[in-house]
Structure formats: structure tokens, C-alpha cells
N, C-alpha and C positions, 0 to 999 in steps of 0.2 A: 465761531467754532461750535460744532455740535457736540453735545455731551450725552452720555448714558449715565443715569444716576440710579443707584440701588438704595432704597430706603428699607433697611433691615429692622424689623420690629416697628412697622409703620404705624401701628395703632390706628387712629382714625384718619390719617393722611395729611396732617397739618404741614409736616416738613416737605412732603411731596408737592403740595400746592405752593408752598414758599418757593421751592426750586423752579416750578413752572413760571412763577411770577418773576423771579430773579433772572432766570435764563429761559426766556420764552421760546427760543429756537432749539431747546433741548430735544434730542431725537427720541428719547424714551426715559420715563421714570418708572422703574419696577418697584412696586410696594410689596414687601414680604411681611405677612402677619400670620402667626400660627393659631391664634385664638379665633375659633369659628364665629362666635358672636361679635367680636370686635371687627373681624374681617368683613362681616356683612355690612356694618356701618361704614367701614372703609370703602367698600365697593359702591355703596350708595353715594358717598361723597364724591368719589372719582367719576361715577356715571353722571352726576349733576353737571359736570363740566364738559361733557360730550367731546372729549379729547382722546382719540385712540392711542395717544402716546403715554397715557396714564394707565399702567397695567397692574393688576392685583394678582398675587399668588398666595393661596392659603397654604403656608408651609413655614417651617423653621429653617434657619441657616446654621450649619455646623460644619466642622472640618471632617466629620465622619458620619456614616449612615447609621440609621437605627431609630429607635423610638425613645421618647422621654416623656415623663409626666410633668405637666405644668400645673402650678397652683394658680387659681383664678379667683379673685375676690371682687365680684361684680358690684358689691355695695360700697366699695372704697372709692373715694374721689380719684379720678384719673384712670379708672378702669373702664 
């Protein structure tokens, strides 16, 4: 069975890579990450696998359109 997986708040992509390992025939893993600096690391990590089914979108997910301010603490662990 082929799956489409959406990783909202993908951070650096660990869950996306887990999904590709767990379900190798997955048709697509879409990684959504709103923080530009984090999304650059995410894209680097996904590009390293040379798998066109790993996709990155620099965006946030919400039930409504608009803009919102994010707080970002790059010096904290996990950021």
C-alpha cells in the first residue's frame, strides 16, 4: 500500500526519514517547516537522500490564512 505522509513542523526531518525507512514504498513525504533557518537544514538532510519523494515546503499549517509571528530561540537545545 502506498502512503502519502505529511510531517507538519518537520524540524530537521527525523520523522520523515523514519517514515521512509518504515514504509519504503511511500509515494511521498511532504515536510512542512515554517522556520527558514531550520528548513534549510531540513532541505539539506532531505537532499542527502536523493529521493524525489521527500519534499520540503517552507510554510506553516493552519486552518485559516494569514500571518503569525513565531518565536525562535536558536541557542536552545532542539532548535
